[in-house]
Residue, then its C-alpha position, 0 to 999 in steps of 0.5 A: m679774810l673771807s669770814a671777816e668781810r662776810s660776817q654779816f652774811e649767814l653762811t654755812d660752814e660748808q659755804r664758808q669753807i668753799g669760799e676760803l678754798a677758792a680764795e686760797i687757790a686763787q692766791r697760790e695758783i693764779a695771783p703769781h702768774v696772772a699779770r704774765w698770762d694777761r700780757e701774753h693772752a695765755f690760756p693757763r690750761e695746766l691750772y684747770g687740772k689743779l682746780t679740778e683736783a680741788g673740786i672747783m670744776g665740779i662744784v655744781v655737779p652732784e656727788e653721785y657723778g663725782g662732783a662737790g654737790a655744792d649749792y649756788i651760794s657756794y658757787a657764787l662765793a667761789i666765782e667771786e674769789i677767783a674773779r678777785v684775782d683773775a676775771g678770765t679764769a672766773t669766766t672759764v669756771s662760770v661757763h663750765s659750771m653753767i653747762c654742768s648745771a644744764l646737763v644735770r637739769l636736762g640730760t638723760e642718765v646716759q648723758k649724765r654718766r658720760w659727761l658729768p664725771k669727766l667735767a667734774t673729775e677728769d680735767v675736761i672743760a665744757g664750752f658754749a656755742l650759741t651766738e652767731p655773726d647775725a644772732g647775738s641778743d636775738a638768739a632765736s634767729i640763729r641759722a646754724t642747722a642740725r639736719r636729721t639723719a638715720g644715725g643722728y644729726v649733721l651740723n652745719g654753720r658758724k658759731q661766734w664768741c664760743t667761750n672755752g671753744s678751743q679748749a673744750g672736750v664737750v660743747m653745749a651748742m644750739f642748732r636749728t632743727g625746725g622752722r623759724g623762731p625759737k621753737g625751731v632751735s634745739a640744744f646738743m652736747v657735742d663731743a668737741s673731737t667730732a670730725g668737721i668741727v674747726v676753730e676758725k678764729v681766736t678772738e682777741k679781746l679788750g680784757i679777760h685775756t686768760s679766757n678762751t674765746v673762738d669762732l667755731a665752724f661746723d662743716d658736716a659734723e656728724i653727731p649721734a641722736d643721743a647728743l640731743l639735750g632735752e627735746e627737739g625744739d626746746g633748745f632756745g628755752n633751755a639756752m635761756k634757762a642756762l643763761t639765767a643760771g649763768r647770770i648768778g656766776i657773772g654777777a659774782q664775777a663782777t662782784g669779785i672784780l669790784a672787790a679787787c678794785l676796793d682792795e687795791s684802792v684802799r691799799f693805795a690810798k693809805e700808802r700814797a701821799a700828796f701834799g703831806r698827807s695820805i691821799g685817803a685823807f682827802e674826801g675826793v678819794s675817801f668818798k670814792i672808796a666809801q661808795m665802792a664799799t657800799d656798792l660791793d655790799a649791795a652787789r653781794l646781797l643781790v647775787y646771794r639772794a638770787a643764789a638762795l632762791a635758786d637753791a630753794g627751787k624758787p623762781f630767780a630769773v628776775e633776781a638774777s637779772k637784777a644781780k647781774l645788772f647792778a653788779s656789772t654796772a658797779a664793777r665797770k664804774h668803780a674800776a674806773e674810779a679805782l684807776q682814777i684813785h691810782g692816777g698815772y700809776g693806774y694807767t700803767t701795767e705796773f698796777p692791776v687796776e688797769r686790768h680790772y678796768r678792762d675786764a669789768k666791761i665785758t660783764e655788762i655784755y655777755e650772758g645777756t647785755s645790761e639792756i636785756q636785763q632791763v627788759i627782763i626786769a621791766r617786763s616782770l613789772l609791766g608785762k609785755l606791752e604793745 
């Protein structure tokens, strides 16, 4: 299926093979269980050992550290195929990969040697801790502190909505090491087993039930000096760069949700009859499907363009914002249309479109809301106006 529906894209053999591998694993290891996992809000921990064995968890990790050393287009293909079956699993893989990329870019050789092989080959999951109760889109206002000591740092504060937080072996976390504003924030690679780190709350969500989201408390958690990622005071900028790369993953995730909605809508429109005809024969249904297919191609093109720029080492922040903005909006819109096409059946848990409908919404919120993406895009055209 991958090669047929993407024949218009110039993919390398390696890219195509990675996409097909992700699709095959998603169908074999996720599809038979996802309805139950979603219903039970279960994090399928055993799944990630299988994804690690297949090279998916180390997809962006260089080969010298045990990873696949694949490019961003391959990564986008893999995330899309996983999200096509389960957006929650795609969230876990996307955030894990975002942190691997940040570590490759910012880490010392000691940090890379310590963590990258574990993240790529040893079934260790990476978590992310940036948001706080009073610091969401305005991430520069975080209050959690990292106080310097003779041996390193002592962490104190509360982090909210930490993806993979209670399942992680290492957490990329932002803490204030200096004064107010973005220049006072630093990034750390924190061993999740450090004393003083406690899961305060497991967040119950509208969708992506298979993704682990928690609030973490840091109470006098002592970490070594070499846990600092990059330079002191560069943490906010580094977090924003990580999120910029992560937007390729979220754009791909939204594209996968949209692809699933199209799959289900086409299938149902052919099988369901009304007034003596398949419902797909009616323009009220067929036009919805036509627009869904068009927006799916547009979303893919935007995501692949941002990924190609990243692979080429060229600036891609604005393109990643456009990809995430369009793909997430389209996923939310067409998940609703898919549910409408299914009618009453779509509102039941008997069909997966209700899950796609719930899962789609978060893609407009995390790793930068749609409004933040619009700010980034507008400023690229207008500058920062006063």
